[in-house]
N, C-alpha and C positions, 0 to 999 in steps of 0.2 A: 484656048485652054491656058489657063495660068497654074504653074507648077511652083509651089512654095517650098521652102529648103526642109521642112518637117515631112512632107510627102515624098521627096526625092530621097532622103535619107531611109524613109521606111521602104520605099521600092528597091533601093540598093539592099537593104538587109533582108529582103525577101528573095531577092535574086541570089544573094550570096547563100542563103540557107538552102535554096533549091539547088544550087550548083554543089553543095556539101561543103563547101568551104567554112572554117570556123575562124571567124574574125569576130571581135567584140564590137558589135554594132549596138550603140545605143541611141533609142531615138527618145526624144524628150516627148513625154506624155502627161496630159492631164490627169489628175486621179480620179475625174468623173469620167473619162475616156474609158477606164478599164471596167469591164463587167463585174458588178457585184452579185450575179447570179449563179457563180461557178459553185456546183454542189461541192461540200465538204464531205469526205467518206466518213461514217460514223464507226467508232470503235466497237468492240464487243460488248465492252462495259455501257457505253451509251445506249447500244440497242436494247439490251437488257434491262437497263435501269427504267426504260418504258414500261416494262410490264410489271413492275413494283418489286415487293418481296417474295422471292421464291417460295418460302414457308407459308406465308399468307395464301398464295395462289394455291398450294395443294391444300390447305384447309378447307377454302372455298370451294376447289374442285371436288373434294370428298363431299362435301353437303351436296354439290350437285349430283354427283354421280350416285349417291344414296338415294336422293330423290327420285333419280330416274329409273334405278333399279325397283323401286316401289311402283311406278308406274308399269315398268316392263314386266314385272311379277303379276300384276293386275291383268295381263293378257292384252294390254293396249295395243300391242304391235303384232299385226297379222303376219308378216313376214319380214324377212332378214333386211330387204331394202328400207323399210319404215323403221325398222329398229335402228339401222345405221344411220339414216337421216335424223332420226330423234335424238340419237345419242351427239351427232355433230352439233345439232342445235343446243343442245343442253350443255355442252362442254365448250361453248364459245367464250373466248377470253383469254386469260393468261396463259394457259396451256398450249394456244396455238402455235404453231411453227410461223416464224417470220419469214422464212425463205432464205435465211442466211445461215450457211450450214456451220460455222463456228460458233455464232453466237446462239444458235439453236442447241447445240452440243453442249455449250457452257450452262444454258439455262436449264437444260436436262440433268445436268450432272448437279447443278445446285439443287434443284428439286429433290434429286434422289437421296440427298443428305438430311432432308426434313424428316421428322420423326412420324409423321402420318403418311408418307409416302408409300409405305407398303400395304396400307389399307387402300390406298387409291389403286394401286397395282391389282391387289386382290379383287376389289370391285371390278376393275375393267376386266379381268379374267372371267368373273362371272357373266358378265353381259357379252364376252367371247363366246362362252358355253351357250348362252341362250340363242346366240346369233348362229351359231353351227347347228343347234338343233332345229331352229327354223329352216335352214338352208336344206337339212336333210329331209324335213317335211315337205318342202316344197320339191325336191328331188323326187321323192315317193309319189306325191302327187302328178308329176310331169310323166312318170313312168306308167302310172296308172291311166292316163289319158292317152298313151300311146299303146294301149293295149288292144285298139282296133287295128292294129298292124299285124294281127294274127301272131301274135306272141313275139313278134321279132324286134320290138321296141324301135328306137331310134334307126337301126339299120334298115329296118322294114318299111319306114316312112320315106326315108332317102331312096330307097329301091323304087318305091311306088312313084315318087317324084321324078326319079329319072326314067321310068317307063312311060310317065305321063298317065298313071291311071290314078283313080281317087276311089276312096271309101265313102259312102253316103250314110 
């Protein structure tokens, strides 16, 4: 095995770093040896620049949500789960969170300053009311289907399951 001076210097620097000593080890490297794939962390502005203009996003989202409300009011969605899934699909795009807390917060603040943002908020509240109404209907239907438990609701069903008895 042949050792060249470059690998000896590199080994010595690694050994010194491991031992916690702080000496100025300089190893001559070729620029091609350095990895060019080191990811650079993006700034909040760079992350949000990808989304476009905040007010254009709000205006486009307002058109989408108004269209969605038209479908929603046409009784297209039979339960709250379908309503939420439909809303998620309808609102895909610039309003989606990127998963970067600070960037998402800055983007939200920028959108809140747009003139039509209150209209988007009001429309989303309308969708929320419809989702709550559907959820209440679903709960009432569930309560009706549990009537066979002699008026004891879910507790009666759980008691029967615990006791191992069934109602046919």
